[in-house]
C-alpha positions in Angstrom: 0.1 -0.1 -0.2 1.1 3.7 -0.7 2.3 5.4 2.1 0.1 8.5 3.1 0.3 11.4 4.9 -0.9 11.3 9.2 -4.6 12.0 7.6 -6.8 9.7 7.2 -8.6 9.6 3.6 -11.8 7.3 3.6 -12.5 5.4 0.6 -15.5 2.7 -0.6 -14.2 -0.7 -1.2 -16.1 -2.8 -4.0 -14.3 -5.7 -4.8 -15.2 -8.9 -5.1 -13.7 -11.7 -4.3 -14.6 -15.4 -6.0 -16.6 -16.2 -3.4 -18.6 -12.9 -3.2 -19.4 -13.4 -7.2 -20.7 -16.5 -6.9 -23.1 -14.5 -4.8 -23.5 -12.2 -7.1 -24.7 -15.3 -10.0 -27.2 -17.0 -6.9 -28.8 -13.3 -6.0 -29.4 -13.3 -9.9 -31.1 -16.7 -9.3 -33.2 -16.0 -6.1 -34.6 -13.3 -7.8 -35.9 -14.8 -11.0 -37.8 -16.8 -8.4 -40.9 -15.2 -6.6 -42.5 -14.1 -10.2 -42.6 -18.0 -10.8 -44.0 -19.2 -7.0 -46.3 -16.4 -7.1 -47.9 -18.3 -10.7 -47.5 -21.5 -9.0 -49.7 -20.4 -6.1 -52.8 -20.2 -8.2 -52.7 -24.1 -8.3 -51.1 -25.2 -5.0 -51.5 -24.4 -1.1 -48.1 -22.7 0.1 -47.1 -25.2 2.7 -47.2 -28.1 0.7 -45.3 -26.6 -2.5 -42.1 -25.1 -0.2 -42.5 -28.6 1.3 -42.0 -30.2 -2.1 -39.6 -27.5 -3.3 -37.4 -28.2 0.1 -37.7 -32.1 -0.7 -36.8 -32.1 -4.2 -33.6 -29.6 -3.4 -32.3 -32.5 -0.5 -33.0 -35.0 -2.9 -30.6 -33.2 -5.4 -28.3 -32.3 -2.8 -28.1 -35.9 -1.3 -27.6 -37.5 -4.8 -24.8 -35.2 -6.0 -23.0 -35.5 -1.9 -23.8 -39.1 -1.2 -20.4 -40.4 -0.2 -19.8 -37.9 2.2 -23.6 -38.2 4.1 -22.1 -40.7 6.2 -20.4 -38.4 7.9 -22.5 -36.5 9.8 -21.8 -35.1 13.2 -24.0 -33.9 16.2 -22.8 -30.3 15.6 -23.5 -31.1 11.8 -27.2 -32.1 12.5 -28.1 -29.6 15.2 -26.5 -26.8 12.6 -28.9 -27.8 9.8 -31.8 -28.4 12.2 -31.7 -24.7 13.3 -30.9 -23.5 10.2 -33.7 -25.7 8.5 -36.3 -24.1 11.2 -35.5 -20.5 9.6 -36.0 -21.5 6.1 -38.5 -22.9 6.4 -40.1 -20.0 8.3 -38.7 -17.7 5.9 -39.9 -19.4 2.6 -43.1 -20.6 4.1 -44.2 -17.2 5.2 -42.6 -15.5 1.8 -45.2 -18.1 -0.6 -48.2 -17.4 1.9 -47.7 -13.3 1.0 -47.0 -14.0 -2.5 -50.9 -15.2 -2.6 -52.6 -11.7 -2.1 -49.0 -9.4 -3.3 -47.1 -9.2 -6.6 -43.5 -10.5 -6.5 -42.2 -7.5 -6.8 -43.7 -6.2 -3.8 -42.6 -9.4 -2.2 -39.3 -8.4 -2.7 -38.6 -5.2 -1.6 -40.0 -6.3 1.5 -38.7 -9.3 1.7 -35.0 -7.5 0.8 -36.2 -6.5 4.5 -34.0 -8.9 5.9 -31.0 -7.2 5.2 -31.2 -3.9 7.8 -32.7 -6.7 10.6 -28.9 -8.4 10.0 -27.5 -5.7 12.9 -31.0 -5.6 14.3 -31.3 -9.0 15.1 -27.7 -9.0 16.0 -28.6 -5.5 18.6 -31.8 -7.4 20.1 -30.6 -11.2 20.8 -26.6 -10.5 20.9 -25.9 -7.5 22.5 -24.4 -5.9 19.5 -26.0 -2.5 18.3 -24.8 -1.4 15.1 -23.1 1.5 14.2 -24.0 4.4 12.5 -24.6 3.0 8.6 -27.1 0.7 10.0 -28.4 2.3 12.4 -29.3 4.5 8.7 -29.9 2.0 6.7 -33.0 0.5 9.2 -34.5 4.1 9.1 -34.4 4.5 5.4 -36.1 0.4 5.6 -38.6 1.9 8.0 -39.4 4.7 5.8 -39.2 2.5 2.6 -41.7 0.0 4.0 -44.6 2.4 5.0 -44.5 4.0 1.6 -44.7 -0.2 0.3 -47.5 -0.8 2.3 -49.5 2.3 0.9 -51.1 5.1 2.5 -55.1 4.6 3.3 -57.0 7.5 4.9 -54.5 9.1 5.9 -52.8 5.7 8.1 -51.1 2.5 7.1 -52.5 -0.4 6.7 -50.8 -4.0 6.4 -52.5 -6.9 4.5 -52.1 -9.7 5.7 -49.7 -11.2 2.9 -47.3 -7.9 3.6 -47.5 -9.2 7.5 -46.5 -12.5 6.0 -43.5 -11.3 4.0 -42.3 -8.8 6.7 -42.8 -11.7 9.0 -40.3 -13.9 7.0 -37.5 -11.4 6.3 -37.0 -11.3 9.5 -36.4 -15.1 9.7 -34.2 -14.9 6.6 -32.3 -12.8 8.5 -31.8 -15.3 11.0 -31.0 -18.0 8.6 -28.2 -15.3 7.1 -26.6 -14.8 11.3 -27.3 -18.9 11.7 -25.1 -20.2 8.6 -22.4 -17.5 9.2 -22.6 -19.4 12.9 -21.6 -22.4 11.8 -19.5 -21.5 8.4 -16.0 -22.9 9.1 -17.8 -25.4 11.6 -19.3 -28.0 9.2 -19.5 -30.1 6.2 -21.2 -27.8 4.0 -22.9 -31.0 2.2 -23.9 -32.6 4.7 -25.8 -29.6 6.5 -27.2 -28.5 3.5 -29.3 -32.1 3.3 -30.3 -31.4 7.5 -31.4 -28.1 6.6 -33.4 -28.7 2.6 -35.1 -32.1 4.6 -35.8 -30.3 8.0 -37.2 -27.2 6.1 -39.5 -29.3 3.9 -40.7 -31.8 6.6 -41.6 -28.9 9.1 -43.0 -27.5 5.5 -45.4 -30.9 5.2 -46.1 -30.8 8.7 -47.7 -27.3 8.5 -50.1 -28.4 6.0 -52.1 -30.0 9.1 -52.6 -26.8 11.7 -53.1 -25.1 8.4 -56.1 -27.1 7.1 -54.3 -26.0 3.7 -56.1 -28.5 1.0 -53.9 -30.9 -1.0 -53.2 -29.8 -4.7 -54.5 -31.9 -7.7 -51.8 -33.0 -10.6 -50.5 -30.0 -12.4 -47.5 -29.9 -14.6 -46.6 -26.3 -13.5 -46.5 -27.2 -9.9 -44.7 -30.6 -10.6 -41.8 -28.7 -13.3 -41.7 -25.6 -10.7 -41.0 -27.7 -7.6 -38.0 -29.3 -9.2 -37.0 -26.6 -10.9 -36.8 -24.4 -7.7 -35.6 -27.3 -5.8 -32.7 -27.7 -8.0 -31.9 -24.1 -7.7 -32.2 -24.3 -3.8 -30.1 -26.9 -4.1 -27.5 -24.5 -5.7 -28.4 -21.6 -3.4 -27.6 -23.6 -0.2 -24.9 -25.0 -1.1 -23.2 -21.7 -2.6 -24.5 -19.8 0.2 -23.1 -22.2 3.2 -19.9 -22.6 0.7 -19.1 -18.7 0.0 -19.5 -17.3 3.8 -17.0 -20.1 4.6 -15.2 -16.3 3.4 -17.8 -14.1 2.8 -18.5 -11.7 6.3 -22.4 -12.1 7.2 -22.5 -7.7 6.5 -20.8 -8.6 2.9 -23.0 -11.1 2.2 -26.1 -8.8 2.2 -24.8 -6.0 0.7 -24.7 -8.4 -2.3 -28.1 -9.8 -1.3 -29.6 -6.1 -2.0 -29.6 -6.8 -5.6 -32.1 -9.6 -5.5 -35.5 -7.3 -4.8 -33.6 -5.3 -8.3 -33.6 -8.6 -9.7 -37.0 -9.6 -9.2 -38.2 -6.5 -9.9 -36.6 -6.7 -13.2 -38.3 -10.3 -14.2 -42.0 -8.4 -12.7 -41.6 -5.7 -14.5 -41.3 -7.9 -18.0 -44.3 -10.2 -16.4 -46.4 -7.2 -16.9 -46.3 -5.9 -12.7 -46.9 -2.3 -12.2 -46.3 -0.7 -8.8 -47.5 2.6 -8.2 -45.6 5.5 -8.0 -45.3 5.5 -3.8 -45.0 1.7 -3.6 -42.3 2.3 -6.3 -40.2 4.9 -4.1 -41.0 2.9 -1.1 -38.9 -0.3 -3.0 -35.9 2.0 -4.0 -35.7 3.4 -0.8 -35.4 -0.2 0.7 -32.8 -0.9 -2.1 -31.0 2.1 -0.7 -31.2 1.5 3.0 -30.0 -2.1 1.9 -26.7 -0.7 0.5 -26.9 2.1 3.3 -26.8 -0.4 6.1 -23.5 -2.0 5.0 -21.4 0.2 4.0 -17.9 0.1 5.7 -15.4 2.8 5.4 -11.9 1.7 4.7 -9.6 4.1 6.5 -6.2 4.2 5.4 -3.8 5.5 8.6 -0.1 7.2 7.9 2.9 4.6 8.1 4.8 6.4 10.3 1.8 5.4 13.2 2.8 1.5 12.6 -1.6 1.2 12.9 -2.2 -0.9 10.2 -5.5 -0.2 8.0 -8.4 -1.0 9.1 -10.7 -3.5 9.0 -12.8 -3.4 5.6 -15.5 -5.5 7.5 -16.2 -6.7 11.2 -17.4 -10.5 11.6 -21.0 -9.9 12.8 -21.2 -13.7 13.8 
């Protein structure tokens, strides 16, 4: 690094490693799934479809990684189960919401999991968020109010919006849990356990929710297989990449998800009202702002090392 004078000069770094490029790719895949799930809700209930989707995903990963499965440890079983619970809640409630709200709106609300990550760490772990995450949380709240849409001078959240908002909290918990166990477990074995757990719990939820079982349709079957394969790729990639990518850096990359979902939804003919679109833009800005870190370069003569670009949240 080139020596500088004694003053600090802040700069922002957006360099991407190979692991981060993988996360960019799966974010594009992830954003494209919202419209497909929205369409599938015309032929299936949410919990049955989530169970079917993750059953297919678990099967795909298990077939590819069959040789490594016998080495499953107790820690890997625990990690897979707790992550699987968060996956079922996140994707299950998100799918419930997609029954009544557009895929673009769902994607923007789901993106709130990014500022929820530092917020959850504060509430659960006592780690107070810094200035930028706090600013991001404030912007996200403002964006959510606009996205929900004022009616009669007050904000009214529809059941679909509430379900999606809660799903964002569960997805934030998933990110934190993945980062907590990354590097301590075998990615392949944990991925199979978490996908199987999410599938089993979703199927079980069909009973208390009194969800009617769907009739066979090619849309349901092909969507379950396609999304199952995509979910397998996404979960393996997340578990692998977050061994070397911090939770904050990962969630910054995931900020592109609602953008890709919005593009796909727009192509399919979805149109958000102007105020809702402004709210979506604020949420994306909040996602980026909440994960920005300033890299400071200090004078060489001070003997201090450059400040870390990221601080591990997990």
